[in-house]
C-alpha positions in Angstrom: 0.4 0.1 -0.2 1.5 3.5 -1.3 -0.9 5.7 0.1 -3.9 6.4 3.2 -6.5 8.4 3.2 -8.1 8.8 6.8 -10.5 11.5 7.2 -13.1 11.2 10.3 -15.8 13.3 8.7 -15.9 10.6 5.8 -16.7 7.5 8.0 -19.9 7.1 10.1 -20.0 6.2 14.1 -21.0 2.0 13.0 -18.1 1.5 10.9 -15.2 -0.7 11.2 -12.8 1.8 11.7 -15.6 3.6 14.9 -13.5 6.9 14.6 -10.0 5.1 15.8 -6.7 4.0 14.5 -4.5 2.5 16.0 -1.5 3.4 15.8 0.9 -0.3 15.2 -1.1 -1.3 12.2 0.7 2.3 10.5 4.4 0.7 11.7 3.6 -2.5 9.4 3.3 -0.2 6.3 7.0 0.0 5.1 6.2 1.1 1.4 3.2 3.9 2.5 4.4 7.6 0.5 1.3 8.9 1.0 0.3 9.1 5.1 -3.2 12.0 5.3 -5.2 11.8 9.1 -7.9 14.3 9.9 -9.9 14.0 12.7 -9.4 10.3 14.0 -8.3 9.4 17.8 -5.7 7.5 17.4 -5.0 4.8 20.8 -1.6 3.0 21.1 2.4 4.0 20.4 3.9 4.4 16.9 6.9 2.9 16.5 7.5 3.8 13.1 6.9 4.9 9.8 7.7 4.5 6.7 10.8 5.9 5.5 9.7 6.5 1.7 7.1 8.8 3.5 6.9 11.5 1.3 3.7 14.5 2.1 2.5 13.7 5.3 -0.6 15.2 6.6 -1.8 14.2 9.9 -4.2 16.9 12.5 -4.2 15.9 16.4 -1.0 13.9 15.7 -1.1 12.7 19.4 2.4 12.4 19.5 5.2 14.9 21.2 8.0 12.9 19.3 8.0 11.7 15.6 9.4 7.6 15.7 13.2 8.1 16.2 13.4 5.4 13.7 12.1 7.8 11.6 14.7 8.6 8.1 12.3 10.9 6.3 15.5 11.9 3.6 12.3 11.6 0.9 9.9 13.2 2.9 8.4 17.0 0.9 6.0 17.9 2.8 5.0 17.2 7.1 1.8 18.7 8.1 1.0 18.5 11.5 -0.8 21.5 12.3 -3.1 20.7 16.2 -0.7 18.5 17.6 1.1 17.4 20.3 4.1 17.1 19.1 7.0 19.4 21.2 9.2 18.6 18.7 10.2 15.8 15.8 12.3 13.8 17.2 14.8 13.2 20.3 18.2 13.8 19.9 20.1 14.3 16.4 19.4 13.2 13.2 21.7 13.6 10.1 19.2 14.2 7.3 
């Protein structure tokens, strides 16, 4: 899978997603290039993100940091509107 768009407004309360995204499931998507998440409640922890990501738009990103093993060498745009992020990652990162 190369692209995922989760928009809370596209789902009703009776869907399988139930308006909740399990962060561990994103960690399994190694070849993801585009990620858009808008208005979903997120549970769990985010162990990693695909190093192939080029575009990320995650409104209400619930974590304080991006995963430390995330290598954003191909990232073109990062939008974390209304997020809980304090800094992009802990420590130093060579890009």
